[in-house]
N, C-alpha and C positions, 0 to 999 in steps of 0.2 A: 799609331797614326795611320794605319792602313785602312783605306775606305772599304766598307762592306758593299756587296753587290745589291744596293738598294735602288728603288725607283724615286729617291729623294732629289731634292734641289741639287743640281750639279755645281753651283757656284762655289761651294765649300770644298771642292775636290781638285787637286793638282793632277792633270793628266799629262804625265811625262814618261819618256822612255825608260823602261825597266821597272816602272811602278805598279804593273799588273792592273789591279782594279782601281788604282789611284791612291794618292795620299791625301790626308786631311789637312786642311790649312789651319784649322784651330780645333781645339778640344777643351772641354771643361769638366772638372771633377767635382761632384757634389757628395756630401755625406755628413754625418754627425761629427762632432769634435772627437778627437782621439780615435779616428777610424782609419788612419793611414794616409790621408790626402798629402800632408806635408812630407811624408816619407818618400813620396814619389820624387819630390823636388830634392830631398836629401840624398837620394840614391844617385841622381845624376851629379850632384855636387861631389858626392864621394868618389864617383868614377873619375871626375875631372882632377880631384886631388891625387888619386892614386896613379894615374897615367901621366899626370902633368909634370913630374919631376923625378929624377934619379935620387935614391937615398941609400945610406949604408945599411948593412945588416942591423936588424933591430926591430922593435915592435911596429907593426903595421898601423898606419892611421885609419881611421873610419871603419874599424872592426866593431860593429854593433849587431851581435847575434840576437835572435829572438830569445828573450829571457824568461818565457813562461813555459818552456819545454825542455826537459833534460836532454833530450836528443839534440837540441839545437844549441845548448850553452857553449860547447866547444867545437861546433860544427863550422865548416867554411861558409862564409857569406859569398854569394855569387851575383855578379852584375853582368847583364848582357844588353847589348844594343845593336840594332840594325840600322844601317846608314846607306842611302842611295847617293851615289857620287858618279856624275858623268855617265848615267844610264846603267851602272853596275851596283848591285846590292852586296854589301859587306856585312858580315855578322861577326861582332867582336864579343869575347867573354872572358871574364877574369874571376877566379875563385881564390879566397885568402882566409887565413886564420890570423890570430893576433901575432903569431911568430913569423909569418911570411906568406908568399904567394904559393898556392897549392897547384893551380894550373892556369893556363891562359892560351887563348887561341883566336885566330883570325881566319875566317873563311871568305871566299869570293864566289858569288854565284855565277856559274857558267851554264847557260841554257836552263835546265831545270835542276841542276845539281850544284851543290856547294863543294868547291875544291879548296883544300887547305893552303893558306899563305905560310902560316907557321903554326905549330902546336907545341905547347910547353907542359910538362907534367902529365898528369892523368894516365900514367902507365905507358904512354908513347910520346915521342918527341920528333919534331921536324924543325930544327932551328940551324941558323947559320952559326958555325963553330966560333967564328970570331965575335959575333954578337953575344953568344952564350958566354964566352969568356969574360965579357964586361958586366954581365948581370950579377945582382946581388939578390938575395931571398926577398928583398923588400922593393925591388925595382921591376917595373913592367917591361917586358920585351918590346912592347909597342912604343915605349919611350926611348929606348936605345937604338932600335933598328934604323930610324930615319937618318942617324948620323953616319950610317954605312951604306948609303945609297940604296935605300928601299923605299921608292917613291909611294908605293901603295900604303905601306905603314904610315908614312908621313901624311898622305891624304887623310887616312882615317883618324890619325891623331889630331890633325888640324880641325877636322869636322867636330870631334868630341870637344876640344878646347874652345871652339867657336860657339858653342851652345851658351846662350845668355841666361843667367838666373837672377831674379830679383826677389829678395825677401822683403815683405811689406811691414817692417817696422817703420813706416812712414819716410822718416828723413834719412835713412841710411844710404839711399842711392842718390841723394840730392847732388852731391859733388860729382859723382860719376856721370850723371845725366848732364850737368853743366859742362863737364869736360868734353862729352860727345859734341855738344853744340859748338864750343869753341874751335873744335877741330874741323867741323864740317858745316858750311853755311846751309846745306840742304836740310840737314838734321835739325839745325837751329829754327829754320822757318817751319818745319813741320811741328816742332815743339810749340812755337809761338802760336801756330794755328789751333793746336789742341787746347792750350791755355786760354786762348781767346774764346773758344767754345765753353769752357768751364767757368770762366770768371772775368770776362771783359779785360784780358790782359793782352796788350798790343806789343809787348816786348820785354826783355829782361837784360840786366847788365850784371857784372860781377867784378869784384876787386880782390885780388889775391892778398892774403895776409899770412905772415909767418907765425908759427906757434913755437916760441923758444923751448927747446928741449923735448919737444914731442914729435912723434912720427905720424904720418897720415893714418896709419892703421888704428891709432888712438881715438880718432874722431870719425871713423867710417872710412869711406873711400875717397881719398884726396886727390887734388890735381897733380901735386908733386909731393914727395916725402916732406913733412914738416910744414906744409902749406894748406890753406883751405880758401874758398872763395866767399866773400860776403856778397850774397846775391840780393838783387833788388828786382822786383817785378813792377813793370810800368802798366798802369791801368788807364782806362779810357772812360772817365767820368766827366762828360762835357758841361754838365750843369753844376760841377763842384765849385764852390766859391772860395778857392784857396790858390795859392801860388803853384805853378806847374810842378815844382819839385816835390811838393806834397803827394803827387799822384804816383810817385815810386815808393813802393812798400818794401821794407826789409822782409825777407822770407820768414823770419822768426815771429812776425805779427800776422802772417796769413793764416787763413783757415787750414784745418788738417786736410781737407779735400783738396785745396789748392796746392799744398806741399805735396800730397800724394800724386796729383796729376803732374806736377813738375818732375818728380822722381820717375814717373812711368813713361813719359812722352820722349825722354832721351833714348832709353833702350828700345821703345817701340819704333821710333823713327829710324834708328840704326838697323834694327832687324828687317824692317821693310825695305830699306834701301839696299842691304847687303844680302838678303835672302837668307837670314839667320834663323835659327830656332830659338825662341824666347819662352822661358818658363817663369811664371809669376806665382809666388805663394801668397795666399790670402788676397786674392785679386779684388780690387774695388771696395775695400772695407769702408773708406771715407768718401766714396764718390757716389753721385746720383746714378740710379740704375740706367738712365739714358746714356750717360757718359760711358758707363761700362759696355753698353750694347754698341755704342759708336766705336770703342776701341776694338772690340771683337770684329766689327764690320770691316775695319781696315784691313784685316787679315783674311776675312772670309769672302770678300768680294773683289771687284775688278781693280781696285787700287793696289792690290798685292800682285805686282807684275814679276817679281823676282823669286817666287816660291817660298816666302817666309812661312814659318809655322809658329803658332801660338798655343801654349799649354797652360791652363790656369787651374788652380783649385779655388773655390769660392762658395760663399753662403748666399750669393745674390740669386734668389729664385726667379727674378725677372729675365735671367739668361736661360732658364729652363723652358725653352720655347722652340718647338720644332716646326712651327708655322712661319716664323719671321727671322730666327736667329741661327739655329743649328739644325743639322740633320740628326737623325736618330743615333747614328754611329759616332757622333761628335760629343754626346753627353755620356759621362761615365759617372758611376756610383760606387762608393765605398761602404762597407758594412763590417762590423766587428762582431765575432761570436762571443757572447757573454759568458760562455762556459770556459773557453780556452783563451780568449784575448786575441786570437789570430784574425787578421783582416783579409778581405777579399775585395776585388775590384772587377766591375763588369759594365758594359755599355748598354744603353736602352735597345740597341739592335739585337742584343742577346736575349731579351725577354720576349717571350711569345705573347702575341695579342697586342703589342704596342704598334698602332697604325700611324700613318701620317696625320689622321685626323684626331688622334688621341689628345686629350687635355692632360699632358704628362705632369704639369705642375699640380694640378688637382689630385691626381692619382698618387703622386709622390707623397703629398701631404696626408693622404689617407693611409699611407703605409704600405701601398701595394708593392713597392720595389724594395722594401726591407733595407732602407738606408737612412733611418731617422733615429734621433735620440729617443730613448725610452724614458719618458717623464712620468713620474708618479705624482699625480696632483694631490696635495694635502690641504685640507680645509683648515685654516687657522681660525681657532675659536678665541 
């Protein structure tokens, strides 16, 4: 999400202290199926799981090595992230095998250099002995240190845990989205506005129900354990010749697009209000392309006053537009080597010859950027 030094539209760039050339407000990842797009989302999810809780000695969660290379089958998985907080860049990295953490570090950028906050493993260590005494082989130092008055570690941990992730199996985020609205009137109004743009929805209500003998995890993300909300969307059809109560539709009879819009608008509104990073897998599968562009525009333009960031992977080629939607450095492509199965990711700004006037959608479909499925057309007789 670091902006390249381009002469593209500046509206998609956050200019803030410590950000150098700036940070991108939004990015979209395109590519064929099974080329690694969803693994970008899974990597962030894995990082949140690993640093999010202390655990006893034992197998590490989220250990998914590359399985098509002998050298990688038992090799450590490494996850790294850079975070800008209060004008300071922090670089966190953790490496682990199935049996436990191999190394972990947090560096703080001072001037042009990175100075260590803590280092674990990797042949050298710089850790508080009290914190080290509380560690297990499966627990991140970043998780334990905040309990011993380490505000830097706490700030980085909170930023990582604050990243919002939405998987688009349509209704899985419905309950969480509804919960956001019930907690915050501003979020609810933003949700209502988005639903109105999508499907003439003027409001929504919900009634909590208890599921005997079941937990919220059994039905997705719930309002409270053992409960869920029966949600009704209120439509505005002035010419409808029915009683007013018939204009309230249960969510389970709404279109897939309306359900997806409801699922997305809660986290979108919350991210924009709180300046969060929001990552969406399979963005806009059931939405009209103009709605997808509208959601991206909420982050990319002036309505994003709090520095929120949006990262999506998508097959919506209407978003592959460097004239009206994205800068060149905001469009990323994934491709997979058919010989080794390994995937690569790169942005349009990395490709020579891509200018602001280039019809990138046309060139992408012609195969110039090497991020398309290879389809063998067979004539059926």
